[in-house]
Steps between C-alpha positions, in 0.01 A plus 500: 500500500306172478829309434677682783237422771529118493880530525462729798271255676740215431794707633307580822403135550861394446616754757244389754598137442869592550422681827286210629776246416766718668288524813447125509874446453580733791249321724643165400857620570393640839327181594800289391737728697281477809483121469880477453562729799282274718736214421817686609615431853741771627691416817762708686742241645809502706819389333602147581248235604178691423620580144636153455172340602296721266725416206457133587122520450501741207447219244216349702321838499564550128326163433196647674514806279668739742798725436713541813677832540760517784622831647809436708516711823754528781253508793134491604474877498589517131249218431219669689567830328474329158177338614348827627599668170328214311825410324440141619204286614677300767815491708722212600725680750361484853316301763148548632624684816681757290189535281283567807752767625494666156121501494489660847762765418359600159129420525538252217301178457748250376407130531697183549451282191724206552793424743794326324794450732625581846848645540692354795611796716740481795714696743870463440807557718863482403611472862249277688405142419219443755236716662650443843823677383316827423600744775284754674465825314564348157394722204230345278472631143137512386360594160379853465203379296190473721382158384850353496560632849185319617634180360841549664349576845270198479807291423681633812187409695498155353861455625388625841750785485213743565126486580242704318162638603350269237735254341240414236449859386608610155540861611799507731765760590772521764236676720322166516792328674382428856790288628860527387711282729833572322429872477542482123557836325309546175602700196347520156697441184439493128550173315816633331659547845484135604854417390638789711310417823573134460870583541418667830403341830136492411219260443378595155174406318519416129317357210673233284602750230696716747645198683621343175723800434706375790460135391267436787202266483196501732635184669797715609261725691520519882123550516296338222131525428258214582251378236309798361151605407408665175524853643877509421476328163617687193225484245279667241330823615237684296210738507244238403267410781340188350586187310504570127591255218832679456583479870401134507723415208784704652472317834490160330810577296695631806423197714593228250758224547770695318479788748500248785822346364653845447445599861621161632825512287596859417388634837598198705596602852381856442128468448209258523183448295207709627224372279484152664275661754133583409453850373185682394518796270474778577606615847 
């Protein structure tokens, strides 16, 4: 019995030591995992320019210790859904106006982190070459999307084809048209329908992506947008409401000279740099 008791004590001590070590290992693993997770930047981005720009700065972010994970999406709705489901931390798929509309419609609290580039939108016509040629009663194809429709109507007002209650408002519908000298008829379309309506006797609004399908450039537009403000700039949107080290590093990476060159060359004639104007995070 005397020989057995010391062995029992040693066995118990060894077991306790094993349990303690296991607990410490789990805590260390959890801490390491948390630290690693904090360094992962997950972004839902549109195919094309947003994804291309993110891949361009991926190495710069890696040098700062971040892992960039890109989820490609087809539209802003898919990006916002991924953000709401916490599958990503940020989106690169929409402008500030679309973000505001989404917040209003869903009660969300997304924030504008950093504008990157402005797409050059325009109204196109296959038939008419000048505004004076547009006859009375012409059908004007407007986007069905609320924020895009606002942009299109403001563009018509800029061209003096209509007058609005408030030409500076960012919440505009056809009900806000106060003067319509050519008695323009408005109809809403989806982006995919641009090619079809362009073939008709219409004045059709389009973004560069849709116009490019018909080998059209913004300079081919009958009505083109004047210099823009950041409200229409495509950029990084997130749920963070304050400047964090991660957000700061992300903003610095996405506004570097390589991104500037990418926009000026790859998107020449289709978009302009948005981060040349002062911007304070977060809107």
